[in-house]
C-alpha positions in Angstrom: 53.7 124.5 170.0 54.0 128.1 168.5 51.6 127.3 165.6 49.0 126.0 168.1 49.1 129.5 169.7 48.5 131.2 166.3 52.2 132.2 165.8 52.9 131.2 162.2 55.9 133.5 161.7 58.5 134.2 164.4 62.1 135.0 164.6 64.4 132.8 166.6 67.6 134.1 168.2 70.2 131.4 168.7 73.6 131.8 170.4 75.7 128.6 170.1 73.4 125.7 171.0 70.9 127.9 173.0 67.7 129.5 172.0 67.8 132.9 173.6 64.7 134.6 172.3 61.5 134.2 170.3 60.5 137.4 168.5 56.8 137.3 167.8 56.2 141.0 166.9 59.0 141.7 164.5 60.8 138.6 163.0 63.7 139.7 160.9 66.3 138.4 158.5 64.1 138.2 155.4 66.1 140.9 153.7 69.5 139.5 154.9 68.7 136.0 153.7 67.5 137.3 150.3 70.6 139.5 149.9 73.1 136.9 151.0 71.6 133.7 149.7 69.2 134.8 146.9 66.4 133.0 148.7 63.1 134.9 148.9 61.9 133.8 152.3 58.9 136.2 152.3 57.6 134.9 149.0 58.0 131.3 150.1 56.2 132.0 153.4 53.3 133.7 151.6 53.0 130.9 149.1 52.9 128.3 152.0 50.4 130.4 153.9 48.1 130.7 150.9 48.4 127.0 150.2 47.5 126.2 153.8 44.4 128.5 153.7 43.0 127.1 150.4 
């Protein structure tokens, strides 16, 4: 539903089992995930976006 509206990258705020907010202008956590898990979310997102566009 979000992708159909052109929203390919959003931040989801979840408290418990409830979705409380969808951040469409400034999704965060890329740095936190990279620091804590060593997983480069930004690079993976860009790779997937480039693959989808080619």
